[in-house]
N, C-alpha and C positions, 0 to 999 in steps of 0.2 A: 683206796679204799676197796674192801672186800664183802660179797654178799654170799654168805654161807646160810648153811642148817642152824636155827635157834638151839641153843643147848639149855640146860636149867641154869647154869651159871650166868646165864645172861637176863633172868628174872628183871632183877634190879633198873639194868639199863632199859631193856622193852620198857617196863612200866613207865621209867622216868622220861622217855621218848614218847610214848603215846600220849600221857598225860600233856606235855608242854605241846605239842602237835595238835592233842584236839582242844586245849584252850582258845586257838585262833577259830573254833569253829562254833556251829548251833549245838555242836556235843561238847559243850564247854563243862557241862556238869555230871557227865558221865564217866567218872573217875573210877579207876580200877586200881586195889591195893595190890592184886598180883595178876599174874598172866592167868588168861583163863586157857582151860583145859576141854578138849572137845571130845564129844560123845562118839565121832567116825573120822577115820585118819583124816590129816591134814598135812598140808605144806606150808611150813613154819620158818619163815626167813629172816635174817637180819642183814642190814649194811653196817659195817662196823669201819670206821677210821680210827687209826691212833689208839685202838682199845678201847672206843666209844661208840655204842647203839646208836647209830645217826639215823636210822630207818628200819622199818619192819613190814612184813607182811604175813598175814594169819590167812589161810584156805582151807576151810574146813569141806571133803570133797565126800561125793556118793560113790557106795558099794553097790548101792541098787538104787534106781531111778525114783525120784521126789520123795527122798530120805531126808536131804538137806536143803537144797533149792526149792524155792515156790513155784514156777515154772520151767517151760521149755521140754524137750525130750531128749533123752539119751542121759548120761551120767554128766554132771556139773559141780563146780565148786563155788562156794560161799565165801565172797571176800568179807571176812568179820572186822579184819582190822587192815587197814595201810595206814602209815604215818609218816612223816619226815621230822625229826627233829628241828624246829623254825630257824634254830642258828645254821642250817645246810640246807634249807630250802630253796627251790629253784636252780638246782643243779643237777636235775635228773636223775634224782636217787630213787622217788617213787615209781618212775619210768623204769629204770634198772630193774628194780623188786618186782614190778609187773612182767616184765619181759621175761626174769628168771622163773618167776612163779607158772607162768603158762607154759613155758617149754617143758617144765615137770610135768604139769596137768597132762599135756598133750602124749607124753610118753608113758603116761600111766591111763591112758586112754578116757579122758574127757574132753568134752566138746563145748564146753563154753564155762564162763565167770558170768557171777550174778553177783550183785553190789547194792547196797541200800544206803542212802546218804539223804542229809536234811537239805532243806533250802539254802545253802550257801553257793551261791553263785558261781564262785570262785571252783568249788570242789567239782560242781556239776560239768561245769566246762572242761575241766581235766578229766574227766571222765570220758566226754566226748571227743577228747584229742585224742584218747585213747582207744579211740575207735567203739568204745561203748554205746549203744543205743538207749534211749531213754523207753520204758517200756510200761510202767505202771508207777502207780503212787496210792499212798493216802496220808491221815494228817495224822501226827504226836501233837495233842492238846493238853495242856497243863493248867490244874485249877489253882487258885490259889487265894485264900481269905474271901473277900466278898464275892468273888466268884462260886465258890462253893455254894454259897447259900441260893444263889439262883437256880442254880443246875444239879447238884449233887447232894444226896442226903441219905445219912445212916438209917437203918432199920433197928438198928441196936440200944437200947436205952443207955444213955449215960458216955456212948460214944461219939466224941465231936472231930468231925472232918477236918483237918487242916487245910493238906493238899492232894492232891491227886493229880494222876498222868493217865491218860487214855487214848488208844487207838481210833481214830474214826474212819469208816470206810465209806461213810455216805456221800452226798453230792450237795446238800444246804450247809456248806461250810459259813454262810452269813449269820446262823442262828449264834455262831461264836464270837461274832466280831467284836464282844467286850472283853474276851480274854486276851491278858497281853503277851501270851506266849503261845504260839501256834506255830508246827513246823509242818511244810508237808514233806514227809518222808517219799522218795522216788528210787524205783528200782532200775538200776542201768543192768544190760547186758550184754556179754560180748560173746559172740559165736568164734571158734577157731576152724 
């Protein structure tokens, strides 16, 4: 296996790897048809084995403090995507990708990584094993069908809301106990 910089020819493999990896997480419905492009510079790496993309990491980074990351001092990098194809999981590929990205980040003057994930305990445990600290959180709340009628209404005539997705940064999460799908979105940070 080799870890190398992403190239545009990797896009199909990148999308397949990310989609299959994310199916096993609370981000199962966050499907992309193409690789994201970033407003700021990024460290974009793939793990390749026998011509197949089996892992990836994308870290958009700051050239000016506070332009990408939501917290911390100095220049940081936001891990937007880290994924390992499920057929190749538990082989240390994610850690290798993270280590190479951190080496590149330090070389360009970054002092930390920030990553947000949902309440998948195994994912959070992985970040902690990689020496990230849990530093912040808020909630992703989905409203579907009957949940819409009780809490969200349109002010536009003849517009009927069917589904909604919202960020909730308050403390009174109990008011959403009847919602079937609520995820705590957790921020992890690792200083170099």
